[in-house]
All heavy atoms as an XYZ file, in Angstrom:
826
protein
N      15.318     -4.200    -29.601
C      16.280     -4.493    -28.538
C      17.208     -3.299    -28.296
O      17.672     -3.103    -27.189
C      17.089     -5.739    -28.878
C      16.299     -7.042    -28.802
S      15.458     -7.303    -27.233
C      16.806     -7.571    -26.141
N      17.450     -2.521    -29.334
C      18.324     -1.363    -29.164
C      17.765     -0.392    -28.138
O      18.518      0.227    -27.385
C      18.537     -0.664    -30.497
N      16.444     -0.264    -28.089
C      15.809      0.635    -27.109
C      16.065      0.177    -25.679
O      16.175      0.986    -24.772
C      14.308      0.697    -27.350
S      13.866      1.549    -28.855
N      16.145     -1.117    -25.480
C      16.321     -1.648    -24.125
C      17.768     -1.619    -23.656
O      18.041     -1.618    -22.472
C      15.784     -3.079    -24.049
C      14.296     -3.238    -24.332
C      13.921     -4.708    -24.290
C      13.459     -2.444    -23.370
N      18.716     -1.618    -24.593
C      20.127     -1.699    -24.232
C      20.876     -0.392    -24.428
O      22.081     -0.351    -24.228
C      20.821     -2.783    -25.070
C      20.331     -4.158    -24.775
N      20.675     -4.840    -23.638
C      19.512     -4.978    -25.465
C      20.098     -6.030    -23.644
N      19.376     -6.131    -24.737
N      20.187      0.669    -24.817
C      20.896      1.874    -25.228
C      21.156      2.878    -24.112
O      21.699      3.931    -24.373
C      20.110      2.569    -26.343
O      18.855      2.983    -25.851
N      20.783      2.590    -22.895
C      21.012      3.597    -21.860
C      21.607      2.976    -20.615
O      21.666      1.768    -20.446
C      19.719      4.322    -21.532
C      18.717      3.434    -20.850
O      18.756      2.228    -20.970
N      17.817      4.037    -20.123
N      22.039      3.867    -19.737
C      22.538      3.413    -18.440
C      21.825      4.207    -17.360
O      21.327      5.307    -17.595
C      24.047      3.606    -18.348
O      24.372      4.974    -18.488
N      21.765      3.636    -16.171
C      21.071      4.278    -15.057
C      21.894      4.135    -13.795
O      22.830      3.331    -13.722
C      19.665      3.662    -14.820
C      19.776      2.182    -14.458
C      18.779      3.858    -16.006
C      18.451      1.578    -14.014
N      21.561      4.927    -12.793
C      22.118      4.758    -11.459
C      20.969      4.879    -10.471
O      19.912      5.404    -10.800
C      23.211      5.794    -11.176
O      22.656      7.077    -11.081
N      21.180      4.417     -9.277
C      20.147      4.400     -8.252
C      20.609      5.286     -7.104
O      21.785      5.301     -6.761
C      19.918      2.954     -7.747
C      18.867      2.914     -6.673
C      19.566      2.038     -8.895
N      19.670      6.025     -6.516
C      20.005      6.829     -5.344
C      19.944      5.961     -4.093
O      18.930      5.318     -3.824
C      19.031      7.997     -5.190
C      19.147      9.125     -6.194
C      18.073     10.172     -5.930
C      20.515      9.762     -6.156
N      21.014      5.919     -3.343
C      21.064      5.202     -2.073
C      21.434      6.227     -1.011
O      22.503      6.826     -1.064
C      22.105      4.061     -2.107
C      22.207      3.382     -0.755
C      21.775      3.058     -3.196
N      20.504      6.453     -0.092
C      20.684      7.473      0.947
C      21.026      8.835      0.348
O      21.861      9.567      0.852
C      21.753      7.051      1.961
C      21.342      5.839      2.740
O      20.172      5.625      3.008
N      22.305      5.018      3.103
N      20.413      9.148     -0.798
C      20.601     10.446     -1.427
C      21.804     10.565     -2.338
O      21.999     11.592     -2.975
N      22.630      9.530     -2.398
C      23.821      9.575     -3.253
C      23.678      8.587     -4.400
O      23.299      7.437     -4.185
C      25.070      9.207     -2.441
O      25.241     10.124     -1.385
N      24.010      9.011     -5.634
C      23.891      8.096     -6.771
C      24.963      7.013     -6.749
O      26.108      7.263     -6.375
C      24.046      9.003     -7.993
C      24.731     10.229     -7.496
C      24.416     10.348     -6.038
N      24.568      5.819     -7.144
C      25.531      4.715     -7.257
C      26.246      4.817     -8.602
O      25.918      5.673     -9.424
C      24.806      3.356     -7.183
O      23.898      3.267     -8.288
C      24.058      3.191     -5.880
N      27.181      3.938     -8.824
C      27.868      3.868    -10.111
C      26.846      3.488    -11.187
O      25.966      2.660    -10.952
C      28.973      2.805    -10.037
C      29.813      2.699    -11.269
C      30.908      1.652    -11.081
C      31.642      1.450    -12.386
N      32.635      0.389    -12.300
N      26.954      4.077    -12.364
C      26.011      3.784    -13.438
C      26.188      2.353    -13.936
O      27.298      1.822    -13.931
C      26.208      4.756    -14.605
C      25.725      6.153    -14.306
C      25.714      7.030    -15.550
O      26.123      6.589    -16.630
O      25.276      8.182    -15.404
N      25.064      1.766    -14.338
C      25.106      0.437    -14.950
C      24.143      0.412    -16.117
O      23.212      1.202    -16.202
C      24.780     -0.663    -13.923
C      23.464     -0.500    -13.239
C      22.317     -1.117    -13.731
C      23.351      0.281    -12.089
C      21.100     -0.966    -13.102
C      22.134      0.438    -11.445
C      21.009     -0.191    -11.951
N      24.401     -0.496    -17.038
C      23.591     -0.580    -18.248
C      22.341     -1.412    -17.989
O      22.385     -2.418    -17.293
C      24.389     -1.201    -19.377
C      25.508     -0.265    -19.809
C      26.107     -0.632    -21.101
N      26.039      0.039    -22.335
C      25.604      1.225    -22.674
N      25.038      1.981    -21.817
N      25.698      1.697    -23.889
N      21.231     -0.969    -18.587
C      19.986     -1.731    -18.494
C      20.062     -2.907    -19.461
O      20.577     -2.775    -20.558
C      18.799     -0.840    -18.862
C      18.534      0.225    -17.833
S      17.086      1.208    -18.204
C      15.830     -0.025    -18.322
N      19.562     -4.038    -19.034
C      19.595     -5.210    -19.890
C      18.188     -5.693    -20.265
O      17.982     -6.217    -21.315
C      20.350     -6.332    -19.217
C      21.790     -5.962    -18.925
C      22.615     -7.208    -18.708
N      23.924     -6.863    -18.213
C      24.951     -6.557    -18.984
N      24.821     -6.532    -20.272
N      26.109     -6.272    -18.464
N      17.231     -5.548    -19.361
C      15.868     -6.019    -19.607
C      14.885     -4.974    -19.144
O      15.208     -4.097    -18.375
C      15.587     -7.304    -18.830
C      16.409     -8.455    -19.248
C      15.977     -9.650    -18.458
N      16.850    -10.757    -18.775
C      16.572    -11.989    -18.526
N      15.457    -12.301    -17.930
N      17.397    -12.941    -18.846
N      13.659     -5.154    -19.575
C      12.596     -4.309    -19.067
C      12.333     -3.088    -19.915
O      12.884     -2.915    -20.986
N      11.484     -2.245    -19.379
C      11.058     -1.046    -20.068
C      11.628      0.148    -19.311
O      11.672      0.154    -18.090
C       9.511     -0.982    -20.076
C       9.033      0.252    -20.807
C       8.935     -2.232    -20.714
N      12.065      1.150    -20.027
C      12.627      2.333    -19.388
C      11.562      3.104    -18.614
O      10.396      3.106    -18.978
C      13.174      3.289    -20.443
C      14.395      2.819    -21.101
C      14.875      3.926    -21.993
N      15.777      3.389    -22.993
C      16.256      4.081    -23.981
N      15.920      5.343    -24.132
N      17.076      3.536    -24.839
N      12.011      3.790    -17.563
C      11.102      4.646    -16.819
C      10.613      5.739    -17.760
O      11.388      6.320    -18.512
C      11.821      5.255    -15.624
C      10.915      6.068    -14.752
C      11.609      6.539    -13.494
O      12.772      6.225    -13.262
N      10.912      7.294    -12.690
N       9.322      6.005    -17.731
C       8.752      7.017    -18.603
C       8.323      6.486    -19.959
O       7.761      7.214    -20.765
N       8.574      5.213    -20.224
C       8.149      4.619    -21.489
C       6.620      4.643    -21.547
O       5.952      4.304    -20.584
C       8.656      3.178    -21.575
C       8.435      2.562    -22.940
O       7.271      2.477    -23.362
O       9.421      2.168    -23.576
N       6.035      5.035    -22.682
C       4.572      5.102    -22.772
C       3.882      3.750    -22.574
O       2.694      3.698    -22.265
C       4.306      5.624    -24.179
C       5.602      6.015    -24.755
C       6.687      5.497    -23.878
N       4.598      2.659    -22.735
C       4.024      1.334    -22.552
C       3.853      0.974    -21.071
O       2.993      0.175    -20.717
C       4.917      0.300    -23.249
C       4.439     -1.128    -23.328
C       3.106     -1.198    -24.063
C       5.469     -1.980    -24.043
N       4.637      1.592    -20.198
C       4.632      1.248    -18.773
C       3.256      1.303    -18.108
O       2.886      0.365    -17.406
C       5.607      2.135    -18.006
O       6.919      1.895    -18.417
N       2.475      2.374    -18.271
C       1.164      2.401    -17.596
C       0.244      1.274    -18.038
O      -0.499      0.723    -17.225
C       0.581      3.762    -17.994
C       1.733      4.579    -18.422
C       2.758      3.631    -18.958
N       0.306      0.909    -19.300
C      -0.566     -0.166    -19.794
C      -0.145     -1.515    -19.213
O      -0.990     -2.322    -18.845
C      -0.549     -0.199    -21.324
C      -1.040      1.090    -21.920
C      -0.172      1.955    -22.560
C      -2.380      1.459    -21.801
C      -0.613      3.157    -23.080
C      -2.833      2.658    -22.317
C      -1.948      3.503    -22.963
O      -2.388      4.686    -23.464
N       1.144     -1.728    -19.127
C       1.631     -2.974    -18.521
C       1.229     -3.042    -17.054
O       0.824     -4.085    -16.558
C       3.151     -3.083    -18.665
C       3.666     -3.267    -20.076
C       5.189     -3.207    -20.097
C       3.171     -4.557    -20.685
N       1.332     -1.903    -16.351
C       0.945     -1.874    -14.945
C      -0.536     -2.204    -14.783
O      -0.915     -2.978    -13.898
C       1.246     -0.512    -14.318
C       0.800     -0.430    -12.887
C       1.556     -1.016    -11.883
C      -0.384      0.194    -12.545
C       1.144     -0.964    -10.559
C      -0.810      0.256    -11.222
C      -0.035     -0.326    -10.245
N      -1.383     -1.641    -15.629
C      -2.826     -1.893    -15.530
C      -3.137     -3.368    -15.738
O      -3.936     -3.958    -15.009
C      -3.597     -1.008    -16.540
C      -3.534      0.445    -16.081
C      -5.042     -1.470    -16.680
C      -4.020      1.436    -17.117
N      -2.491     -3.995    -16.709
C      -2.726     -5.416    -16.976
C      -2.302     -6.257    -15.776
O      -3.039     -7.126    -15.313
C      -1.974     -5.861    -18.249
C      -2.615     -5.204    -19.473
C      -1.963     -7.373    -18.377
C      -1.787     -5.336    -20.738
N      -1.126     -5.979    -15.240
C      -0.612     -6.742    -14.100
C      -1.431     -6.445    -12.842
O      -1.762     -7.356    -12.076
C       0.882     -6.421    -13.881
C       1.392     -7.032    -12.597
C       1.703     -6.918    -15.067
N      -1.791     -5.177    -12.634
C      -2.562     -4.800    -11.449
C      -3.924     -5.477    -11.447
O      -4.428     -5.859    -10.389
C      -2.720     -3.283    -11.388
N      -4.527     -5.635    -12.608
C      -5.829     -6.313    -12.673
C      -5.704     -7.773    -12.223
O      -6.562     -8.285    -11.515
C      -6.416     -6.229    -14.076
C      -7.810     -6.789    -14.181
C      -8.812     -6.144    -13.231
O      -8.669     -4.957    -12.896
O      -9.751     -6.845    -12.814
N      -4.617     -8.430    -12.612
C      -4.368     -9.796    -12.145
C      -4.226     -9.838    -10.638
O      -4.761    -10.734     -9.965
N      -3.522     -8.859    -10.070
C      -3.358     -8.805     -8.622
C      -4.697     -8.530     -7.931
O      -5.000     -9.122     -6.894
C      -2.341     -7.727     -8.234
C      -2.142     -7.641     -6.755
C      -1.407     -8.613     -6.095
C      -2.705     -6.627     -6.022
C      -1.242     -8.568     -4.730
C      -2.547     -6.567     -4.658
C      -1.807     -7.535     -4.008
N      -5.518     -7.652     -8.503
C      -6.841     -7.371     -7.924
C      -7.697     -8.631     -7.877
O      -8.410     -8.859     -6.903
C      -7.548     -6.274     -8.721
C      -6.939     -4.919     -8.493
O      -6.395     -4.639     -7.430
N      -7.012     -4.064     -9.490
N      -7.637     -9.443     -8.922
C      -8.399    -10.703     -8.943
C      -7.892    -11.651     -7.847
O      -8.682    -12.309     -7.175
C      -8.275    -11.369    -10.312
C      -8.738    -10.505    -11.459
S     -10.467    -10.580    -11.804
C     -10.643    -12.161    -12.516
N      -6.574    -11.703     -7.672
C      -5.981    -12.548     -6.636
C      -6.444    -12.091     -5.253
O      -6.836    -12.913     -4.409
C      -4.454    -12.497     -6.740
C      -3.651    -13.368     -5.804
C      -3.878    -14.841     -6.111
C      -2.164    -13.038     -5.917
N      -6.441    -10.792     -5.015
C      -6.893    -10.250     -3.728
C      -8.376    -10.541     -3.507
O      -8.788    -10.889     -2.403
C      -6.641     -8.741     -3.659
C      -5.204     -8.364     -3.439
S      -4.559     -8.909     -1.845
C      -5.368     -7.781     -0.738
N      -9.179    -10.398     -4.546
C     -10.621    -10.651     -4.433
C     -10.879    -12.090     -4.005
O     -11.692    -12.357     -3.125
C     -11.298    -10.360     -5.769
C     -12.790    -10.448     -5.721
C     -13.405    -10.054     -7.054
C     -14.906    -10.159     -6.987
N     -15.562     -9.783     -8.226
N     -10.148    -13.022     -4.603
C     -10.296    -14.439     -4.219
C      -9.867    -14.674     -2.772
O     -10.491    -15.444     -2.048
C      -9.472    -15.334     -5.152
C      -9.980    -15.367     -6.557
C     -10.803    -16.623     -6.793
N     -11.452    -16.575     -8.072
C     -11.093    -17.300     -9.113
N     -10.085    -18.134     -9.016
N     -11.755    -17.207    -10.239
N      -8.787    -14.021     -2.368
C      -8.300    -14.179     -0.990
C      -9.330    -13.649      0.011
O      -9.557    -14.247      1.061
C      -6.969    -13.460     -0.822
N      -9.976    -12.547     -0.326
C     -10.992    -11.963      0.555
C     -12.218    -12.863      0.618
O     -12.755    -13.130      1.695
C     -11.360    -10.546      0.074
C     -10.147     -9.630      0.239
C     -12.558     -9.994      0.820
C     -10.215     -8.377     -0.586
N     -12.655    -13.355     -0.544
C     -13.819    -14.257     -0.585
C     -13.564    -15.536      0.194
O     -14.473    -16.113      0.770
C     -14.173    -14.594     -2.032
C     -14.756    -13.427     -2.805
C     -14.870    -13.703     -4.293
O     -14.392    -14.760     -4.778
O     -15.426    -12.837     -4.995
N     -12.305    -15.987      0.228
C     -11.938    -17.207      0.947
C     -11.582    -16.940      2.399
O     -11.108    -17.839      3.096
C     -10.746    -17.874      0.250
O     -11.039    -18.141     -1.094
N     -11.735    -15.708      2.848
C     -11.398    -15.290      4.214
C      -9.931    -15.487      4.551
O      -9.570    -15.702      5.706
C     -12.277    -16.014      5.237
O     -13.633    -15.700      5.009
N      -9.060    -15.413      3.543
C      -7.621    -15.503      3.786
C      -7.033    -14.136      4.109
O      -5.954    -14.044      4.689
C      -6.905    -16.073      2.558
C      -7.232    -17.523      2.210
C      -6.601    -17.903      0.891
C      -6.765    -18.439      3.324
N      -7.725    -13.093      3.719
C      -7.246    -11.733      3.950
C      -8.417    -10.857      4.366
O      -9.484    -10.924      3.764
C      -6.602    -11.166      2.679
C      -5.947     -9.828      2.877
C      -4.692     -9.734      3.452
C      -6.576     -8.665      2.498
C      -4.084     -8.510      3.643
C      -5.981     -7.425      2.689
C      -4.729     -7.358      3.256
O      -4.129     -6.141      3.449
N      -8.192    -10.069      5.414
C      -9.226     -9.157      5.902
C      -8.682     -7.737      5.874
O      -7.658     -7.454      6.485
C      -9.635     -9.531      7.316
C     -10.342    -10.858      7.409
C     -10.736    -11.146      8.843
C     -11.505    -12.429      8.939
N     -10.687    -13.596      9.094
N      -9.366     -6.869      5.150
C      -8.981     -5.469      5.090
C      -9.604     -4.703      6.246
O      -9.966     -5.277      7.267
N      -9.737     -3.400      6.063
C     -10.333     -2.544      7.078
C     -11.736     -2.129      6.660
O     -12.028     -2.023      5.476
C      -9.495     -1.283      7.262
C      -8.080     -1.459      7.787
C      -7.390     -0.107      7.871
C      -8.086     -2.128      9.146
N     -12.579     -1.881      7.641
C     -13.903     -1.321      7.401
C     -13.847      0.110      7.921
O     -13.531      0.347      9.082
C     -14.998     -2.135      8.121
C     -16.353     -1.505      7.898
C     -14.982     -3.576      7.635
N     -14.145      1.068      7.028
C     -13.929      2.477      7.357
C     -15.230      3.265      7.244
O     -16.000      3.077      6.295
C     -12.878      3.082      6.401
C     -11.544      2.371      6.590
C     -12.718      4.565      6.626
C     -10.470      2.815      5.662
N     -15.432      4.167      8.183
C     -16.509      5.139      8.124
C     -17.879      4.602      8.482
O     -18.071      3.405      8.692
N     -18.845      5.530      8.512
C     -20.213      5.148      8.868
C     -20.883      4.324      7.777
O     -21.813      3.579      8.043
C     -21.053      6.386      9.180
C     -21.232      7.325      8.027
C     -22.042      8.538      8.427
C     -22.163      9.473      7.220
N     -22.881     10.672      7.544
N     -20.383      4.429      6.534
C     -20.918      3.632      5.441
C     -20.286      2.242      5.366
O     -20.633      1.447      4.508
C     -20.717      4.356      4.102
C     -21.500      5.651      4.037
O     -22.573      5.730      4.680
O     -21.045      6.574      3.343
N     -19.325      1.984      6.252
C     -18.654      0.690      6.355
C     -18.070      0.228      5.016
O     -18.347     -0.861      4.528
C     -19.588     -0.361      6.942
C     -20.067      0.045      8.315
C     -20.723     -1.085      9.034
C     -21.153     -0.531     10.372
N     -21.142     -1.424     11.425
N     -17.238      1.087      4.450
C     -16.553      0.784      3.200
C     -15.417     -0.185      3.502
O     -14.613      0.052      4.413
C     -15.997      2.078      2.557
C     -15.190      1.769      1.320
C     -17.122      3.041      2.253
N     -15.352     -1.284      2.747
C     -14.278     -2.266      2.926
C     -13.090     -1.846      2.076
O     -13.212     -1.624      0.879
C     -14.740     -3.659      2.516
C     -15.806     -4.218      3.426
C     -16.229     -5.594      2.996
C     -17.324     -6.114      3.906
N     -17.800     -7.429      3.477
N     -11.933     -1.728      2.716
C     -10.723     -1.272      2.047
C      -9.614     -2.282      2.269
O      -9.292     -2.615      3.413
C     -10.329      0.098      2.604
C      -9.163      0.824      1.979
C      -9.457      1.126      0.511
C      -8.897      2.114      2.718
N      -9.058     -2.819      1.190
C      -7.974     -3.796      1.305
C      -6.672     -3.271      0.719
O      -5.608     -3.502      1.265
C      -8.326     -5.109      0.582
O      -8.625     -4.825     -0.780
C      -9.504     -5.791      1.254
N      -6.771     -2.573     -0.412
C      -5.568     -2.015     -1.024
C      -5.947     -0.905     -1.998
O      -7.058     -0.867     -2.495
C      -4.753     -3.101     -1.729
C      -5.444     -3.739     -2.888
N      -6.526     -4.594     -2.744
C      -5.224     -3.641     -4.219
C      -6.921     -4.991     -3.930
N      -6.160     -4.424     -4.851
N      -4.998     -0.003     -2.196
C      -5.142      1.063     -3.173
C      -3.939      1.009     -4.104
O      -2.822      0.761     -3.658
C      -5.190      2.439     -2.492
C      -6.383      2.735     -1.602
C      -6.187      4.093     -0.915
C      -7.672      2.748     -2.408
N      -4.182      1.249     -5.385
C      -3.085      1.271     -6.349
C      -3.136      2.586     -7.113
O      -4.201      3.014     -7.567
C      -3.202      0.095     -7.314
C      -2.997     -1.216     -6.597
C      -3.117     -2.399     -7.517
O      -4.135     -2.567     -8.161
N      -2.074     -3.203     -7.572
N      -1.984      3.224     -7.227
C      -1.881      4.464     -7.964
C      -0.521      4.499     -8.643
O       0.493      4.215     -8.004
C      -2.030      5.668     -7.024
C      -1.883      6.974     -7.734
C      -2.913      7.482     -8.520
C      -0.697      7.695     -7.654
C      -2.776      8.669     -9.190
C      -0.548      8.889     -8.320
C      -1.589      9.376     -9.087
O      -1.453     10.550     -9.759
N      -0.543      4.850     -9.923
C       0.689      4.858    -10.722
C       1.326      3.483    -10.595
O       0.744      2.505    -11.027
C       1.605      5.981    -10.295
N       2.498      3.390     -9.972
C       3.121      2.076     -9.806
C       3.314      1.745     -8.324
O       4.248      1.064     -7.948
C       4.444      1.995    -10.570
C       5.442      3.052    -10.129
O       5.073      3.903     -9.308
O       6.580      3.018    -10.606
N       2.413      2.240     -7.492
C       2.486      2.000     -6.052
C       1.248      1.249     -5.583
O       0.157      1.429     -6.124
C       2.563      3.328     -5.289
C       3.817      4.110     -5.618
O       4.893      3.494     -5.671
O       3.720      5.325     -5.828
N       1.427      0.437     -4.560
C       0.308     -0.265     -3.933
C       0.418     -0.083     -2.425
O       1.493     -0.253     -1.855
C       0.337     -1.771     -4.271
O       0.306     -1.927     -5.690
C      -0.842     -2.494     -3.666
N      -0.695      0.284     -1.792
C      -0.756      0.439     -0.340
C      -1.775     -0.571      0.172
O      -2.881     -0.662     -0.357
C      -1.199      1.865      0.056
C      -1.286      2.004      1.568
C      -0.268      2.899     -0.531
N      -1.390     -1.350      1.189
C      -2.275     -2.365      1.747
C      -2.876     -1.873      3.055
O      -2.211     -1.233      3.860
C      -1.505     -3.666      2.017
C      -0.981     -4.297      0.769
C       0.322     -4.119      0.375
C      -1.819     -5.067     -0.029
C       0.795     -4.688     -0.783
C      -1.362     -5.637     -1.189
C      -0.046     -5.449     -1.574
N      -4.148     -2.198      3.255
C      -4.856     -1.901      4.498
C      -5.360     -3.235      5.018
O      -5.980     -3.995      4.277
C      -6.043     -0.974      4.234
C      -5.628      0.345      3.660
C      -5.556      0.525      2.291
C      -5.311      1.400      4.487
C      -5.173      1.736      1.749
C      -4.922      2.620      3.957
C      -4.858      2.790      2.583
N      -5.058     -3.511      6.284
C      -5.462     -4.813      6.800
C      -5.768     -4.766      8.278
O      -5.296     -3.900      9.000
C      -4.388     -5.852      6.528
C      -3.080     -5.613      7.250
C      -2.060     -6.696      6.971
O      -2.323     -7.599      6.182
O      -0.995     -6.636      7.567
N      -6.575     -5.736      8.666
C      -6.816     -5.976     10.080
C      -5.512     -6.545     10.627
O      -4.986     -7.519     10.094
C      -7.950     -6.995     10.202
C      -8.350     -7.333     11.591
C      -9.459     -8.370     11.579
O     -10.564     -8.035     11.121
O      -9.193     -9.499     12.012
N      -4.960     -5.937     11.659
C      -3.642     -6.346     12.117
C      -3.703     -7.619     12.955
O      -4.248     -7.650     14.045
C      -2.975     -5.236     12.918
C      -1.683     -5.664     13.514
C      -1.389     -5.770     14.828
C      -0.517     -6.095     12.818
N      -0.110     -6.220     15.002
C       0.449     -6.439     13.777
C      -0.188     -6.235     11.485
C       1.718     -6.897     13.440
C       1.076     -6.695     11.146
C       2.003     -7.016     12.120
N      -3.158     -8.687     12.392
C      -2.894     -9.911     13.136
C      -1.868    -10.709     12.327
O      -1.700    -10.493     11.129
C      -4.170    -10.713     13.441
C      -4.892    -11.154     12.197
O      -4.311    -11.789     11.317
N      -6.177    -10.830     12.105
N      -1.179    -11.611     13.000
C      -0.097    -12.346     12.335
C      -0.595    -13.200     11.179
O       0.061    -13.314     10.152
C       0.653    -13.215     13.354
C       1.522    -12.412     14.279
C       2.301    -13.316     15.217
C       3.144    -12.485     16.162
N       3.944    -13.297     17.060
N      -1.751    -13.800     11.340
C      -2.301    -14.655     10.291
C      -2.577    -13.851      9.024
O      -2.254    -14.284      7.910
C      -3.585    -15.316     10.789
O      -4.196    -16.032      9.751
N      -3.154    -12.684      9.182
C      -3.448    -11.820      8.042
C      -2.154    -11.400      7.341
O      -2.068    -11.399      6.115
C      -4.234    -10.594      8.508
C      -5.198    -10.086      7.473
O      -5.632    -10.805      6.597
N      -5.532     -8.822      7.582
N      -1.152    -11.035      8.122
C       0.137    -10.634      7.558
C       0.801    -11.791      6.818
O       1.306    -11.631      5.708
C       1.056    -10.097      8.649
C       2.423     -9.604      8.182
C       2.278     -8.465      7.177
C       3.256     -9.165      9.367
N       0.786    -12.976      7.425
C       1.364    -14.158      6.762
C       0.669    -14.432      5.426
O       1.305    -14.736      4.425
C       1.252    -15.389      7.663
C       2.362    -15.494      8.668
C       2.343    -16.871      9.343
N       2.719    -16.669     10.722
C       1.914    -16.776     11.763
N       0.664    -17.132     11.610
N       2.346    -16.547     12.973
N      -0.658    -14.320      5.429
C      -1.402    -14.568      4.197
C      -1.115    -13.513      3.135
O      -1.031    -13.834      1.952
C      -2.900    -14.654      4.478
C      -3.259    -15.949      5.172
O      -2.559    -16.943      5.065
N      -4.351    -15.926      5.910
N      -0.914    -12.257      3.549
C      -0.548    -11.219      2.591
C       0.817    -11.526      1.973
O       0.995    -11.411      0.756
C      -0.532     -9.841      3.252
C      -0.066     -8.695      2.360
C      -0.959     -8.551      1.133
C      -0.002     -7.393      3.146
N       1.751    -11.940      2.781
C       3.075    -12.294      2.276
C       2.964    -13.458      1.291
O       3.582    -13.439      0.217
C       4.043    -12.618      3.436
C       4.353    -11.335      4.218
C       5.323    -13.265      2.926
C       5.066    -11.564      5.525
N       2.152    -14.457      1.619
C       1.957    -15.586      0.709
C       1.319    -15.143     -0.605
O       1.689    -15.624     -1.678
C       1.108    -16.669      1.379
C       1.839    -17.398      2.478
C       0.924    -18.379      3.190
C       1.627    -19.018      4.371
N       0.737    -19.890      5.135
N       0.354    -14.214     -0.531
C      -0.277    -13.688     -1.744
C       0.747    -12.965     -2.616
O       0.757    -13.121     -3.838
C      -1.406    -12.719     -1.386
C      -2.685    -13.332     -0.868
C      -3.575    -12.254     -0.282
C      -3.400    -14.076     -1.970
N       1.614    -12.185     -1.989
C       2.637    -11.464     -2.751
C       3.640    -12.416     -3.389
O       4.081    -12.208     -4.527
C       3.332    -10.439     -1.856
C       2.464     -9.254     -1.431
C       3.171     -8.418     -0.385
C       2.073     -8.416     -2.638
N       4.000    -13.484     -2.673
C       4.916    -14.485     -3.240
C       4.261    -15.186     -4.414
O       4.884    -15.391     -5.458
C       5.367    -15.483     -2.150
C       6.283    -14.774     -1.141
C       6.053    -16.701     -2.766
C       6.586    -15.581      0.104
N       2.987    -15.517     -4.272
C       2.236    -16.141     -5.360
C       2.147    -15.199     -6.558
O       2.354    -15.606     -7.707
C       0.844    -16.511     -4.867
S      -0.197    -17.265     -6.102
N       1.883    -13.934     -6.308
C       1.791    -12.937     -7.374
C       3.135    -12.790     -8.091
O       3.196    -12.723     -9.311
C       1.338    -11.604     -6.795
C       1.233    -10.517     -7.804
C       0.301    -10.578     -8.810
C       2.058     -9.401     -7.725
C       0.195     -9.566     -9.758
C       1.957     -8.394     -8.639
C       1.038     -8.475     -9.660
N       4.204    -12.788     -7.317
C       5.550    -12.694     -7.909
C       5.815    -13.890     -8.818
O       6.360    -13.755     -9.925
C       6.611    -12.634     -6.815
C       8.025    -12.601     -7.359
C       9.065    -12.757     -6.274
O       8.765    -13.258     -5.176
O      10.210    -12.364     -6.535
N       5.406    -15.076     -8.377
C       5.637    -16.292     -9.168
C       4.843    -16.260    -10.487
O       5.308    -16.770    -11.493
C       5.253    -17.521     -8.349
N       3.663    -15.636    -10.426
C       2.850    -15.559    -11.651
C       3.489    -14.609    -12.635
O       3.419    -14.726    -13.802
C       1.444    -15.097    -11.338
C       0.637    -16.152    -10.628
S      -1.108    -15.762    -10.481
C      -1.114    -14.349     -9.436
């Protein structure tokens, strides 16, 4: 617990740092455990997306002459979504993210 409570951080807002505050939960940025936790959580999200695609709840993009299906890319701790633009698809993506957050 000492590792989690021993530092303080500030956040940049419009390029200016906010007042420092103490961390109470979570893992510090740069902690060697972070990438492994991300991989475990990202795999759960990938399974959720796969089910949504199989159920026709979410439609990604088809790209190139080889017709590669692209729905999302994940790198480090970022996720980029690619989708067929329509309100239904967007609503379903939001619902998937809310469901993922709840899990």
